[in-house]
PDB file of N, CA, C and O in Angstrom:
ATOM      1  N   MET A   1      -7.802  10.180 -44.198  1.00  0.00           N
ATOM      2  CA  MET A   1      -9.077   9.874 -45.144  1.00  0.00           C
ATOM      3  C   MET A   1      -9.297   8.547 -45.577  1.00  0.00           C
ATOM      4  O   MET A   1      -8.407   7.770 -45.924  1.00  0.00           O
ATOM      5  N   PHE A   2     -10.845   8.246 -45.538  1.00  0.00           N
ATOM      6  CA  PHE A   2     -11.321   6.970 -46.126  1.00  0.00           C
ATOM      7  C   PHE A   2     -10.762   6.675 -47.709  1.00  0.00           C
ATOM      8  O   PHE A   2     -11.052   7.670 -48.373  1.00  0.00           O
ATOM      9  N   GLY A   3     -10.179   5.829 -48.410  1.00  0.00           N
ATOM     10  CA  GLY A   3      -9.618   5.747 -49.774  1.00  0.00           C
ATOM     11  C   GLY A   3      -8.501   6.353 -50.121  1.00  0.00           C
ATOM     12  O   GLY A   3      -8.242   6.623 -51.294  1.00  0.00           O
ATOM     13  N   GLY A   4      -7.460   6.719 -48.778  1.00  0.00           N
ATOM     14  CA  GLY A   4      -5.915   6.874 -49.583  1.00  0.00           C
ATOM     15  C   GLY A   4      -6.450   8.371 -49.730  1.00  0.00           C
ATOM     16  O   GLY A   4      -7.236   9.040 -49.059  1.00  0.00           O
ATOM     17  N   ASP A   5      -5.629   8.647 -50.995  1.00  0.00           N
ATOM     18  CA  ASP A   5      -5.467   9.714 -51.404  1.00  0.00           C
ATOM     19  C   ASP A   5      -6.484  10.286 -52.359  1.00  0.00           C
ATOM     20  O   ASP A   5      -6.178  11.262 -53.044  1.00  0.00           O
ATOM     21  N   LYS A   6      -7.790   9.679 -52.451  1.00  0.00           N
ATOM     22  CA  LYS A   6      -8.748   9.889 -53.390  1.00  0.00           C
ATOM     23  C   LYS A   6      -9.516  11.349 -52.855  1.00  0.00           C
ATOM     24  O   LYS A   6      -9.914  11.327 -51.690  1.00  0.00           O
ATOM     25  N   ALA A   7      -9.646  12.078 -53.315  1.00  0.00           N
ATOM     26  CA  ALA A   7     -10.460  13.344 -53.222  1.00  0.00           C
ATOM     27  C   ALA A   7     -11.803  13.449 -52.875  1.00  0.00           C
ATOM     28  O   ALA A   7     -12.234  14.214 -53.739  1.00  0.00           O
ATOM     29  N   SER A   8     -12.591  13.200 -52.257  1.00  0.00           N
ATOM     30  CA  SER A   8     -14.093  13.170 -51.795  1.00  0.00           C
ATOM     31  C   SER A   8     -14.731  14.292 -52.572  1.00  0.00           C
ATOM     32  O   SER A   8     -14.276  15.436 -52.593  1.00  0.00           O
ATOM     33  N   ASP A   9     -15.902  13.862 -53.264  1.00  0.00           N
ATOM     34  CA  ASP A   9     -16.763  14.801 -54.387  1.00  0.00           C
ATOM     35  C   ASP A   9     -16.725  15.895 -53.711  1.00  0.00           C
ATOM     36  O   ASP A   9     -16.447  16.891 -54.379  1.00  0.00           O
ATOM     37  N   LYS A  10     -16.946  16.078 -52.406  1.00  0.00           N
ATOM     38  CA  LYS A  10     -16.954  17.846 -51.881  1.00  0.00           C
ATOM     39  C   LYS A  10     -15.801  18.504 -52.353  1.00  0.00           C
ATOM     40  O   LYS A  10     -15.748  19.600 -52.911  1.00  0.00           O
ATOM     41  N   GLU A  11     -14.834  17.689 -52.060  1.00  0.00           N
ATOM     42  CA  GLU A  11     -13.379  18.670 -52.221  1.00  0.00           C
ATOM     43  C   GLU A  11     -13.544  18.884 -53.901  1.00  0.00           C
ATOM     44  O   GLU A  11     -13.633  19.952 -54.506  1.00  0.00           O
ATOM     45  N   LEU A  12     -13.553  17.502 -54.444  1.00  0.00           N
ATOM     46  CA  LEU A  12     -13.352  17.700 -55.764  1.00  0.00           C
ATOM     47  C   LEU A  12     -14.283  18.701 -56.140  1.00  0.00           C
ATOM     48  O   LEU A  12     -13.805  19.441 -57.000  1.00  0.00           O
ATOM     49  N   LEU A  13     -15.503  19.005 -55.787  1.00  0.00           N
ATOM     50  CA  LEU A  13     -16.580  20.108 -56.317  1.00  0.00           C
ATOM     51  C   LEU A  13     -15.733  21.771 -56.181  1.00  0.00           C
ATOM     52  O   LEU A  13     -15.612  22.577 -57.103  1.00  0.00           O
ATOM     53  N   LYS A  14     -15.338  21.902 -55.048  1.00  0.00           N
ATOM     54  CA  LYS A  14     -15.114  22.961 -54.649  1.00  0.00           C
ATOM     55  C   LYS A  14     -13.697  23.387 -55.412  1.00  0.00           C
ATOM     56  O   LYS A  14     -13.553  24.589 -55.636  1.00  0.00           O
ATOM     57  N   THR A  15     -12.538  22.382 -55.865  1.00  0.00           N
ATOM     58  CA  THR A  15     -11.799  22.868 -56.872  1.00  0.00           C
ATOM     59  C   THR A  15     -12.101  23.039 -58.112  1.00  0.00           C
ATOM     60  O   THR A  15     -11.560  23.895 -58.811  1.00  0.00           O
ATOM     61  N   VAL A  16     -13.155  22.103 -58.585  1.00  0.00           N
ATOM     62  CA  VAL A  16     -13.705  22.333 -59.984  1.00  0.00           C
ATOM     63  C   VAL A  16     -14.236  23.647 -60.156  1.00  0.00           C
ATOM     64  O   VAL A  16     -13.983  24.243 -61.203  1.00  0.00           O
ATOM     65  N   ASN A  17     -15.061  24.275 -59.116  1.00  0.00           N
ATOM     66  CA  ASN A  17     -15.959  25.329 -59.315  1.00  0.00           C
ATOM     67  C   ASN A  17     -14.525  26.546 -58.726  1.00  0.00           C
ATOM     68  O   ASN A  17     -14.708  27.731 -59.003  1.00  0.00           O
ATOM     69  N   LYS A  18     -13.629  26.291 -58.206  1.00  0.00           N
ATOM     70  CA  LYS A  18     -12.379  27.730 -58.458  1.00  0.00           C
ATOM     71  C   LYS A  18     -12.080  27.867 -59.721  1.00  0.00           C
ATOM     72  O   LYS A  18     -11.823  28.969 -60.208  1.00  0.00           O
ATOM     73  N   ARG A  19     -12.079  26.567 -60.514  1.00  0.00           N
ATOM     74  CA  ARG A  19     -11.163  26.554 -61.700  1.00  0.00           C
ATOM     75  C   ARG A  19     -12.125  27.371 -62.936  1.00  0.00           C
ATOM     76  O   ARG A  19     -11.723  28.124 -63.823  1.00  0.00           O
ATOM     77  N   LEU A  20     -13.646  26.880 -62.603  1.00  0.00           N
ATOM     78  CA  LEU A  20     -14.667  27.215 -63.389  1.00  0.00           C
ATOM     79  C   LEU A  20     -14.863  28.798 -63.325  1.00  0.00           C
ATOM     80  O   LEU A  20     -15.011  29.431 -64.371  1.00  0.00           O
ATOM     81  N   SER A  21     -14.860  29.491 -61.954  1.00  0.00           N
ATOM     82  CA  SER A  21     -14.962  30.902 -61.790  1.00  0.00           C
ATOM     83  C   SER A  21     -14.000  31.492 -62.747  1.00  0.00           C
ATOM     84  O   SER A  21     -14.520  32.254 -63.562  1.00  0.00           O
ATOM     85  N   ARG A  22     -12.476  31.288 -62.863  1.00  0.00           N
ATOM     86  CA  ARG A  22     -11.836  31.872 -63.283  1.00  0.00           C
ATOM     87  C   ARG A  22     -12.347  32.116 -65.012  1.00  0.00           C
ATOM     88  O   ARG A  22     -12.336  33.269 -65.443  1.00  0.00           O
ATOM     89  N   GLY A  23     -12.644  31.324 -65.640  1.00  0.00           N
ATOM     90  CA  GLY A  23     -13.348  31.318 -66.928  1.00  0.00           C
ATOM     91  C   GLY A  23     -14.264  32.414 -67.032  1.00  0.00           C
ATOM     92  O   GLY A  23     -14.260  32.825 -68.192  1.00  0.00           O
ATOM     93  N   GLY A  24     -15.082  33.084 -66.264  1.00  0.00           N
ATOM     94  CA  GLY A  24     -16.040  34.124 -66.135  1.00  0.00           C
ATOM     95  C   GLY A  24     -17.219  33.351 -67.273  1.00  0.00           C
ATOM     96  O   GLY A  24     -17.871  34.089 -68.013  1.00  0.00           O
ATOM     97  N   GLY A  25     -17.358  32.250 -67.312  1.00  0.00           N
ATOM     98  CA  GLY A  25     -18.674  31.935 -68.049  1.00  0.00           C
ATOM     99  C   GLY A  25     -19.910  31.675 -67.072  1.00  0.00           C
ATOM    100  O   GLY A  25     -20.143  31.965 -65.898  1.00  0.00           O
ATOM    101  N   ARG A  26     -20.690  30.906 -68.216  1.00  0.00           N
ATOM    102  CA  ARG A  26     -21.857  30.374 -67.112  1.00  0.00           C
ATOM    103  C   ARG A  26     -21.827  28.842 -67.436  1.00  0.00           C
ATOM    104  O   ARG A  26     -22.369  28.282 -68.389  1.00  0.00           O
ATOM    105  N   VAL A  27     -20.985  28.220 -66.317  1.00  0.00           N
ATOM    106  CA  VAL A  27     -20.409  26.838 -66.549  1.00  0.00           C
ATOM    107  C   VAL A  27     -21.075  26.275 -64.833  1.00  0.00           C
ATOM    108  O   VAL A  27     -21.232  27.000 -63.851  1.00  0.00           O
ATOM    109  N   SER A  28     -21.261  25.297 -64.903  1.00  0.00           N
ATOM    110  CA  SER A  28     -21.879  24.389 -63.369  1.00  0.00           C
ATOM    111  C   SER A  28     -21.242  23.316 -63.380  1.00  0.00           C
ATOM    112  O   SER A  28     -20.803  22.730 -64.369  1.00  0.00           O
ATOM    113  N   ALA A  29     -21.161  22.995 -62.200  1.00  0.00           N
ATOM    114  CA  ALA A  29     -20.600  21.334 -61.962  1.00  0.00           C
ATOM    115  C   ALA A  29     -21.245  20.691 -60.749  1.00  0.00           C
ATOM    116  O   ALA A  29     -21.752  21.285 -59.798  1.00  0.00           O
ATOM    117  N   ALA A  30     -21.127  19.147 -60.965  1.00  0.00           N
ATOM    118  CA  ALA A  30     -21.585  18.306 -59.970  1.00  0.00           C
ATOM    119  C   ALA A  30     -20.803  17.329 -60.178  1.00  0.00           C
ATOM    120  O   ALA A  30     -20.419  16.943 -61.282  1.00  0.00           O
ATOM    121  N   VAL A  31     -20.461  16.770 -58.875  1.00  0.00           N
ATOM    122  CA  VAL A  31     -19.540  15.607 -58.872  1.00  0.00           C
ATOM    123  C   VAL A  31     -20.028  14.388 -58.394  1.00  0.00           C
ATOM    124  O   VAL A  31     -20.449  14.567 -57.251  1.00  0.00           O
ATOM    125  N   HIS A  32     -20.150  13.320 -58.728  1.00  0.00           N
ATOM    126  CA  HIS A  32     -20.652  11.999 -57.993  1.00  0.00           C
ATOM    127  C   HIS A  32     -19.409  10.698 -58.174  1.00  0.00           C
ATOM    128  O   HIS A  32     -19.656  10.047 -59.189  1.00  0.00           O
ATOM    129  N   GLN A  33     -18.774  10.441 -57.795  1.00  0.00           N
ATOM    130  CA  GLN A  33     -17.870   9.302 -57.336  1.00  0.00           C
ATOM    131  C   GLN A  33     -16.642   9.897 -58.266  1.00  0.00           C
ATOM    132  O   GLN A  33     -16.115   9.034 -58.968  1.00  0.00           O
ATOM    133  N   GLY A  34     -16.234  10.901 -58.356  1.00  0.00           N
ATOM    134  CA  GLY A  34     -15.216  11.462 -58.953  1.00  0.00           C
ATOM    135  C   GLY A  34     -15.296  11.760 -60.362  1.00  0.00           C
ATOM    136  O   GLY A  34     -14.275  12.099 -60.959  1.00  0.00           O
ATOM    137  N   THR A  35     -16.349  11.673 -60.924  1.00  0.00           N
ATOM    138  CA  THR A  35     -16.980  11.818 -62.118  1.00  0.00           C
ATOM    139  C   THR A  35     -17.673  13.310 -62.230  1.00  0.00           C
ATOM    140  O   THR A  35     -18.742  13.438 -61.634  1.00  0.00           O
ATOM    141  N   VAL A  36     -17.137  14.481 -62.967  1.00  0.00           N
ATOM    142  CA  VAL A  36     -17.472  15.788 -62.920  1.00  0.00           C
ATOM    143  C   VAL A  36     -18.615  15.838 -63.943  1.00  0.00           C
ATOM    144  O   VAL A  36     -18.449  15.117 -64.927  1.00  0.00           O
ATOM    145  N   THR A  37     -19.751  16.562 -63.887  1.00  0.00           N
ATOM    146  CA  THR A  37     -20.909  16.520 -65.025  1.00  0.00           C
ATOM    147  C   THR A  37     -20.834  17.793 -65.050  1.00  0.00           C
ATOM    148  O   THR A  37     -20.837  18.438 -64.002  1.00  0.00           O
ATOM    149  N   LEU A  38     -20.746  18.431 -66.388  1.00  0.00           N
ATOM    150  CA  LEU A  38     -20.337  20.118 -66.433  1.00  0.00           C
ATOM    151  C   LEU A  38     -21.826  20.591 -67.247  1.00  0.00           C
ATOM    152  O   LEU A  38     -22.067  20.241 -68.402  1.00  0.00           O
ATOM    153  N   THR A  39     -22.568  21.274 -66.581  1.00  0.00           N
ATOM    154  CA  THR A  39     -23.690  21.900 -67.666  1.00  0.00           C
ATOM    155  C   THR A  39     -23.204  23.506 -67.452  1.00  0.00           C
ATOM    156  O   THR A  39     -22.441  24.126 -66.711  1.00  0.00           O
ATOM    157  N   GLY A  40     -24.260  23.826 -68.727  1.00  0.00           N
ATOM    158  CA  GLY A  40     -24.142  25.357 -68.777  1.00  0.00           C
ATOM    159  C   GLY A  40     -24.289  25.809 -70.319  1.00  0.00           C
ATOM    160  O   GLY A  40     -24.576  24.953 -71.155  1.00  0.00           O
ATOM    161  N   SER A  41     -24.081  27.234 -70.719  1.00  0.00           N
ATOM    162  CA  SER A  41     -23.420  27.229 -71.761  1.00  0.00           C
ATOM    163  C   SER A  41     -22.373  27.969 -72.013  1.00  0.00           C
ATOM    164  O   SER A  41     -22.000  28.793 -71.178  1.00  0.00           O
ATOM    165  N   ILE A  42     -21.556  27.759 -73.509  1.00  0.00           N
ATOM    166  CA  ILE A  42     -20.959  28.420 -73.679  1.00  0.00           C
ATOM    167  C   ILE A  42     -20.940  29.148 -74.968  1.00  0.00           C
ATOM    168  O   ILE A  42     -21.598  28.750 -75.929  1.00  0.00           O
ATOM    169  N   GLN A  43     -20.111  30.331 -75.012  1.00  0.00           N
ATOM    170  CA  GLN A  43     -20.411  31.438 -76.150  1.00  0.00           C
ATOM    171  C   GLN A  43     -20.123  30.606 -77.569  1.00  0.00           C
ATOM    172  O   GLN A  43     -20.871  30.512 -78.542  1.00  0.00           O
ATOM    173  N   TYR A  44     -18.770  30.021 -77.366  1.00  0.00           N
ATOM    174  CA  TYR A  44     -17.790  29.468 -78.806  1.00  0.00           C
ATOM    175  C   TYR A  44     -17.604  28.375 -78.627  1.00  0.00           C
ATOM    176  O   TYR A  44     -17.265  28.156 -77.465  1.00  0.00           O
ATOM    177  N   GLU A  45     -17.687  27.140 -79.517  1.00  0.00           N
ATOM    178  CA  GLU A  45     -17.296  26.066 -79.819  1.00  0.00           C
ATOM    179  C   GLU A  45     -15.889  25.674 -79.308  1.00  0.00           C
ATOM    180  O   GLU A  45     -15.622  24.557 -78.865  1.00  0.00           O
ATOM    181  N   ALA A  46     -14.963  26.761 -79.419  1.00  0.00           N
ATOM    182  CA  ALA A  46     -13.591  26.543 -79.154  1.00  0.00           C
ATOM    183  C   ALA A  46     -13.288  26.407 -77.369  1.00  0.00           C
ATOM    184  O   ALA A  46     -12.225  25.996 -76.904  1.00  0.00           O
ATOM    185  N   GLN A  47     -14.363  26.809 -76.628  1.00  0.00           N
ATOM    186  CA  GLN A  47     -14.069  26.863 -75.224  1.00  0.00           C
ATOM    187  C   GLN A  47     -14.621  25.778 -74.247  1.00  0.00           C
ATOM    188  O   GLN A  47     -14.620  25.754 -73.017  1.00  0.00           O
ATOM    189  N   ARG A  48     -15.183  24.720 -75.343  1.00  0.00           N
ATOM    190  CA  ARG A  48     -15.199  23.561 -74.573  1.00  0.00           C
ATOM    191  C   ARG A  48     -13.899  22.535 -74.425  1.00  0.00           C
ATOM    192  O   ARG A  48     -13.555  22.000 -73.371  1.00  0.00           O
ATOM    193  N   ARG A  49     -13.354  22.406 -75.520  1.00  0.00           N
ATOM    194  CA  ARG A  49     -12.315  21.427 -75.209  1.00  0.00           C
ATOM    195  C   ARG A  49     -11.108  22.017 -73.930  1.00  0.00           C
ATOM    196  O   ARG A  49     -10.741  21.232 -73.056  1.00  0.00           O
ATOM    197  N   PRO A  50     -10.565  23.522 -73.978  1.00  0.00           N
ATOM    198  CA  PRO A  50      -9.516  23.919 -72.892  1.00  0.00           C
ATOM    199  C   PRO A  50     -10.762  23.947 -71.818  1.00  0.00           C
ATOM    200  O   PRO A  50     -10.312  24.374 -70.755  1.00  0.00           O
ATOM    201  N   ILE A  51     -11.938  23.695 -71.725  1.00  0.00           N
ATOM    202  CA  ILE A  51     -12.663  23.584 -70.376  1.00  0.00           C
ATOM    203  C   ILE A  51     -12.573  22.134 -69.885  1.00  0.00           C
ATOM    204  O   ILE A  51     -12.286  21.768 -68.745  1.00  0.00           O
ATOM    205  N   VAL A  52     -12.827  21.479 -70.803  1.00  0.00           N
ATOM    206  CA  VAL A  52     -12.813  20.059 -70.242  1.00  0.00           C
ATOM    207  C   VAL A  52     -11.343  19.480 -69.986  1.00  0.00           C
ATOM    208  O   VAL A  52     -11.137  18.713 -69.046  1.00  0.00           O
ATOM    209  N   LYS A  53     -10.548  19.794 -70.677  1.00  0.00           N
ATOM    210  CA  LYS A  53      -9.111  19.429 -70.287  1.00  0.00           C
ATOM    211  C   LYS A  53      -8.828  20.172 -69.071  1.00  0.00           C
ATOM    212  O   LYS A  53      -8.447  19.362 -68.226  1.00  0.00           O
ATOM    213  N   ASP A  54      -8.841  21.161 -68.682  1.00  0.00           N
ATOM    214  CA  ASP A  54      -8.693  21.541 -67.274  1.00  0.00           C
ATOM    215  C   ASP A  54      -9.311  21.248 -66.497  1.00  0.00           C
ATOM    216  O   ASP A  54      -8.875  21.637 -65.414  1.00  0.00           O
ATOM    217  N   ILE A  55     -10.356  20.614 -66.426  1.00  0.00           N
ATOM    218  CA  ILE A  55     -10.954  19.714 -65.300  1.00  0.00           C
ATOM    219  C   ILE A  55     -10.351  18.452 -65.256  1.00  0.00           C
ATOM    220  O   ILE A  55      -9.907  17.949 -64.224  1.00  0.00           O
ATOM    221  N   THR A  56     -10.331  17.924 -66.388  1.00  0.00           N
ATOM    222  CA  THR A  56      -9.742  16.781 -66.342  1.00  0.00           C
ATOM    223  C   THR A  56      -8.457  16.242 -65.626  1.00  0.00           C
ATOM    224  O   THR A  56      -8.135  15.169 -65.116  1.00  0.00           O
ATOM    225  N   SER A  57      -7.886  17.425 -65.808  1.00  0.00           N
ATOM    226  CA  SER A  57      -6.358  17.531 -65.259  1.00  0.00           C
ATOM    227  C   SER A  57      -6.452  17.547 -63.522  1.00  0.00           C
ATOM    228  O   SER A  57      -5.542  17.045 -62.863  1.00  0.00           O
ATOM    229  N   ILE A  58      -7.520  18.110 -62.939  1.00  0.00           N
ATOM    230  CA  ILE A  58      -7.529  17.991 -61.622  1.00  0.00           C
ATOM    231  C   ILE A  58      -7.222  16.544 -60.867  1.00  0.00           C
ATOM    232  O   ILE A  58      -7.906  15.557 -61.141  1.00  0.00           O
ATOM    233  N   SER A  59      -6.256  16.493 -59.996  1.00  0.00           N
ATOM    234  CA  SER A  59      -6.370  15.147 -59.152  1.00  0.00           C
ATOM    235  C   SER A  59      -7.510  14.876 -58.615  1.00  0.00           C
ATOM    236  O   SER A  59      -8.265  15.621 -57.990  1.00  0.00           O
ATOM    237  N   GLY A  60      -7.646  13.382 -58.977  1.00  0.00           N
ATOM    238  CA  GLY A  60      -9.139  12.858 -58.208  1.00  0.00           C
ATOM    239  C   GLY A  60     -10.331  12.983 -59.212  1.00  0.00           C
ATOM    240  O   GLY A  60     -11.410  12.420 -59.024  1.00  0.00           O
ATOM    241  N   VAL A  61     -10.044  13.770 -60.298  1.00  0.00           N
ATOM    242  CA  VAL A  61     -11.251  13.454 -61.052  1.00  0.00           C
ATOM    243  C   VAL A  61     -11.094  12.213 -62.155  1.00  0.00           C
ATOM    244  O   VAL A  61     -10.221  12.126 -63.019  1.00  0.00           O
ATOM    245  N   ARG A  62     -12.068  11.375 -61.917  1.00  0.00           N
ATOM    246  CA  ARG A  62     -12.230  10.372 -62.933  1.00  0.00           C
ATOM    247  C   ARG A  62     -12.729  10.015 -64.111  1.00  0.00           C
ATOM    248  O   ARG A  62     -12.474   8.980 -64.727  1.00  0.00           O
ATOM    249  N   GLY A  63     -13.602  11.067 -64.488  1.00  0.00           N
ATOM    250  CA  GLY A  63     -13.772  11.438 -65.883  1.00  0.00           C
ATOM    251  C   GLY A  63     -14.926  12.837 -66.023  1.00  0.00           C
ATOM    252  O   GLY A  63     -15.509  13.237 -65.016  1.00  0.00           O
ATOM    253  N   VAL A  64     -15.111  13.379 -67.161  1.00  0.00           N
ATOM    254  CA  VAL A  64     -15.926  14.335 -67.151  1.00  0.00           C
ATOM    255  C   VAL A  64     -17.103  14.102 -67.901  1.00  0.00           C
ATOM    256  O   VAL A  64     -16.916  13.584 -69.002  1.00  0.00           O
ATOM    257  N   ASN A  65     -18.105  14.320 -67.624  1.00  0.00           N
ATOM    258  CA  ASN A  65     -19.494  14.287 -68.448  1.00  0.00           C
ATOM    259  C   ASN A  65     -19.786  15.785 -68.842  1.00  0.00           C
ATOM    260  O   ASN A  65     -20.230  16.727 -68.185  1.00  0.00           O
ATOM    261  N   ASP A  66     -19.380  15.665 -70.145  1.00  0.00           N
ATOM    262  CA  ASP A  66     -19.671  17.269 -70.609  1.00  0.00           C
ATOM    263  C   ASP A  66     -21.038  17.143 -71.521  1.00  0.00           C
ATOM    264  O   ASP A  66     -21.297  16.331 -72.409  1.00  0.00           O
ATOM    265  N   GLN A  67     -21.803  18.208 -71.002  1.00  0.00           N
ATOM    266  CA  GLN A  67     -23.326  18.508 -71.324  1.00  0.00           C
ATOM    267  C   GLN A  67     -23.154  19.751 -71.233  1.00  0.00           C
ATOM    268  O   GLN A  67     -23.905  20.289 -70.419  1.00  0.00           O
ATOM    269  N   LEU A  68     -22.295  20.555 -71.875  1.00  0.00           N
ATOM    270  CA  LEU A  68     -22.299  21.964 -72.023  1.00  0.00           C
ATOM    271  C   LEU A  68     -22.992  22.182 -73.268  1.00  0.00           C
ATOM    272  O   LEU A  68     -23.113  21.314 -74.132  1.00  0.00           O
ATOM    273  N   ARG A  69     -23.556  23.642 -73.366  1.00  0.00           N
ATOM    274  CA  ARG A  69     -24.596  23.683 -74.678  1.00  0.00           C
ATOM    275  C   ARG A  69     -23.752  25.360 -75.266  1.00  0.00           C
ATOM    276  O   ARG A  69     -23.259  26.364 -74.750  1.00  0.00           O
ATOM    277  N   LEU A  70     -24.042  24.734 -76.790  1.00  0.00           N
ATOM    278  CA  LEU A  70     -23.459  26.194 -77.100  1.00  0.00           C
ATOM    279  C   LEU A  70     -24.633  27.274 -77.223  1.00  0.00           C
ATOM    280  O   LEU A  70     -25.686  27.038 -77.815  1.00  0.00           O
ATOM    281  N   LYS A  71     -24.380  28.288 -76.698  1.00  0.00           N
ATOM    282  CA  LYS A  71     -25.329  29.550 -76.903  1.00  0.00           C
ATOM    283  C   LYS A  71     -25.661  30.057 -78.195  1.00  0.00           C
ATOM    284  O   LYS A  71     -24.910  30.650 -78.969  1.00  0.00           O
ATOM    285  N   PRO A  72     -26.813  29.776 -78.341  1.00  0.00           N
ATOM    286  CA  PRO A  72     -27.489  30.488 -79.382  1.00  0.00           C
ATOM    287  C   PRO A  72     -27.154  31.756 -80.029  1.00  0.00           C
ATOM    288  O   PRO A  72     -27.354  32.688 -79.250  1.00  0.00           O
ATOM    289  N   LYS A  73     -26.679  32.164 -81.268  1.00  0.00           N
ATOM    290  CA  LYS A  73     -26.539  33.361 -81.547  1.00  0.00           C
ATOM    291  C   LYS A  73     -27.709  34.182 -81.714  1.00  0.00           C
ATOM    292  O   LYS A  73     -28.776  33.665 -82.046  1.00  0.00           O
ATOM    293  N   ASN A  74     -27.580  35.627 -81.476  1.00  0.00           N
ATOM    294  CA  ASN A  74     -28.708  36.330 -81.574  1.00  0.00           C
ATOM    295  C   ASN A  74     -28.979  36.760 -83.353  1.00  0.00           C
ATOM    296  O   ASN A  74     -28.297  37.507 -84.055  1.00  0.00           O
ATOM    297  N   VAL A  75     -30.388  35.875 -83.763  1.00  0.00           N
ATOM    298  CA  VAL A  75     -30.637  36.552 -85.329  1.00  0.00           C
ATOM    299  C   VAL A  75     -31.431  37.961 -85.373  1.00  0.00           C
ATOM    300  O   VAL A  75     -32.555  38.115 -84.896  1.00  0.00           O
ATOM    301  N   GLU A  76     -30.868  38.708 -85.855  1.00  0.00           N
ATOM    302  CA  GLU A  76     -31.053  40.150 -86.231  1.00  0.00           C
ATOM    303  C   GLU A  76     -31.577  40.343 -87.755  1.00  0.00           C
ATOM    304  O   GLU A  76     -31.773  41.473 -88.202  1.00  0.00           O
TER     305      GLU A  76
END
């Protein structure tokens, strides 16, 4: 593969999506030149850091652009 052991964006996206699917949340990802952009919503702020850390740990990921939003709480 061109570029040595660097994973292609397509391969990275596949790996990222596998990791995200384990979390059961509503988080989507896009990959461009090794940078992962996370979008979607999380229920609790405490979920953000573990998600970003998990994605950052994937080999080939150069950075994470966190665009996750905190899901608004229902006011009754």
